[in-house]
One Martini backbone bead per residue (centre of mass of N, CA, C, O) as a GRO file, in nm:
protein
  124
    1MET     BB    1  26.604   3.054   8.192
    2THR     BB    2  26.808   2.895   7.998
    3ASN     BB    3  27.116   2.793   7.934
    4GLN     BB    4  27.120   2.869   7.633
    5GLU     BB    5  27.032   3.167   7.675
    6LYS     BB    6  27.268   3.246   7.858
    7ILE     BB    7  27.501   3.187   7.655
    8LEU     BB    8  27.405   3.374   7.431
    9ILE     BB    9  27.418   3.638   7.590
   10LYS     BB   10  27.716   3.614   7.667
   11ILE     BB   11  27.811   3.628   7.367
   12GLN     BB   12  27.668   3.896   7.276
   13LYS     BB   13  27.781   4.094   7.528
   14SER     BB   14  28.060   4.053   7.467
   15GLU     BB   15  28.358   4.219   7.386
   16THR     BB   16  28.465   3.948   7.313
   17PRO     BB   17  28.486   3.701   7.043
   18VAL     BB   18  28.650   3.519   7.250
   19PHE     BB   19  28.613   3.169   7.342
   20LEU     BB   20  28.628   2.953   7.611
   21ARG     BB   21  28.517   2.682   7.758
   22GLN     BB   22  28.585   2.791   8.055
   23ASP     BB   23  28.381   3.039   8.051
   24PHE     BB   24  28.149   2.794   8.093
   25PHE     BB   25  28.174   2.640   8.392
   26GLU     BB   26  27.866   2.672   8.511
   27TYR     BB   27  27.802   2.447   8.301
   28PRO     BB   28  27.718   2.164   8.185
   29SER     BB   29  27.884   1.979   7.961
   30SER     BB   30  27.640   1.867   7.796
   31THR     BB   31  27.504   2.139   7.748
   32LEU     BB   32  27.740   2.290   7.626
   33SER     BB   33  27.786   2.127   7.385
   34LYS     BB   34  27.499   2.147   7.257
   35THR     BB   35  27.499   2.453   7.239
   36LEU     BB   36  27.748   2.509   7.065
   37ASN     BB   37  27.654   2.342   6.827
   38LYS     BB   38  27.400   2.518   6.773
   39LEU     BB   39  27.559   2.786   6.730
   40ILE     BB   40  27.713   2.680   6.482
   41LYS     BB   41  27.454   2.618   6.307
   42GLN     BB   42  27.354   2.933   6.351
   43ASN     BB   43  27.599   3.134   6.304
   44ILE     BB   44  27.744   3.264   6.582
   45ILE     BB   45  27.976   3.048   6.582
   46LYS     BB   46  28.325   2.931   6.581
   47ARG     BB   47  28.539   2.673   6.549
   48VAL     BB   48  28.917   2.702   6.570
   49SER     BB   49  28.958   2.513   6.826
   50LYS     BB   50  29.020   2.348   7.100
   51GLY     BB   51  28.801   2.537   7.296
   52VAL     BB   52  28.764   2.743   7.051
   53TYR     BB   53  28.558   3.053   7.013
   54VAL     BB   54  28.393   3.255   6.754
   55ARG     BB   55  28.239   3.525   6.661
   56ILE     BB   56  27.989   3.583   6.407
   57ARG     BB   57  27.926   3.753   6.089
   58LYS     BB   58  27.786   3.959   5.857
   59ASN     BB   59  27.874   4.125   5.590
   60ARG     BB   60  27.746   4.427   5.468
   61ILE     BB   61  27.870   4.415   5.175
   62ASN     BB   62  27.892   4.080   5.087
   63ASP     BB   63  27.725   3.867   5.273
   64LYS     BB   64  27.950   3.735   5.444
   65TRP     BB   65  28.129   3.550   5.661
   66MET     BB   66  28.269   3.679   5.968
   67PHE     BB   67  28.463   3.791   6.197
   68ASP     BB   68  28.398   3.967   6.518
   69HIS     BB   69  28.667   4.169   6.432
   70ASN     BB   70  28.853   4.460   6.390
   71GLY     BB   71  29.157   4.324   6.333
   72GLY     BB   72  29.114   4.075   6.203
   73LYS     BB   73  29.306   3.800   6.177
   74ASP     BB   74  29.549   3.902   6.325
   75GLY     BB   75  29.400   4.012   6.580
   76LEU     BB   76  29.266   3.744   6.642
   77LEU     BB   77  29.518   3.571   6.687
   78ILE     BB   78  29.626   3.743   6.922
   79GLU     BB   79  29.389   3.700   7.106
   80ILE     BB   80  29.402   3.388   7.120
   81LEU     BB   81  29.696   3.370   7.228
   82LYS     BB   82  29.639   3.519   7.488
   83ARG     BB   83  29.409   3.333   7.603
   84LEU     BB   84  29.619   3.075   7.590
   85ASN     BB   85  29.910   3.151   7.667
   86ILE     BB   86  30.085   3.216   7.400
   87ASP     BB   87  30.375   3.258   7.268
   88TYR     BB   88  30.480   3.561   7.094
   89ASP     BB   89  30.595   3.734   6.786
   90THR     BB   90  30.692   4.038   6.637
   91SER     BB   91  30.774   4.276   6.455
   92GLN     BB   92  30.873   4.591   6.485
   93LEU     BB   93  30.663   4.720   6.289
   94VAL     BB   94  30.413   4.589   6.418
   95PHE     BB   95  30.459   4.684   6.708
   96ASP     BB   96  30.443   4.997   6.642
   97PHE     BB   97  30.162   4.987   6.513
   98LEU     BB   98  30.000   4.856   6.759
   99ASN     BB   99  30.112   5.106   6.960
  100GLY     BB  100  30.112   5.387   6.781
  101ASP     BB  101  30.425   5.467   6.661
  102SER     BB  102  30.285   5.406   6.383
  103ASN     BB  103  30.132   5.464   6.045
  104GLN     BB  104  30.259   5.222   5.921
  105ILE     BB  105  30.164   4.962   5.730
  106PRO     BB  106  30.238   4.649   5.724
  107ALA     BB  107  30.280   4.428   5.471
  108ASN     BB  108  30.382   4.212   5.689
  109PHE     BB  109  30.229   3.983   5.915
  110ASN     BB  110  30.434   3.865   6.150
  111ILE     BB  111  30.400   3.551   6.344
  112GLN     BB  112  30.566   3.414   6.620
  113VAL     BB  113  30.550   3.090   6.757
  114TYR     BB  114  30.576   2.930   7.076
  115ASN     BB  115  30.539   2.619   7.202
  116THR     BB  116  30.335   2.471   6.983
  117THR     BB  117  30.057   2.240   6.847
  118ARG     BB  118  29.832   2.417   6.787
  119LYS     BB  119  29.542   2.450   6.601
  120ILE     BB  120  29.431   2.724   6.381
  121ASN     BB  121  29.124   2.818   6.225
  122LEU     BB  122  29.063   3.105   6.002
  123GLU     BB  123  28.827   2.977   5.839
  124ILE     BB  124  28.496   3.009   5.670
   0.00000   0.00000   0.00000
């Protein structure tokens, strides 16, 4: 089995759709770069920030590409911030909803990010 096949299997079988470049530390850097670029061209993953990749899939309803995450873009952003160890905060309403303390879906999902200049692009 080639390194490219091993990386693809790891991405497909992973429970999280968010991958950092360091998740693939066991593969040579040159092989990893080529493989990740091939997977981007094959629409299996999308690069959202430097060293951050997200698995994508086609939407069953409208046949458009979307991130393979059940929480939508907001949930995906929170997962990316957690993986990168970036401090963030949400409003109390959002916090209660995410923890299951409230059934009311917040109208505005505000996330305040602290101490970072990293750009994250969640557009497909």
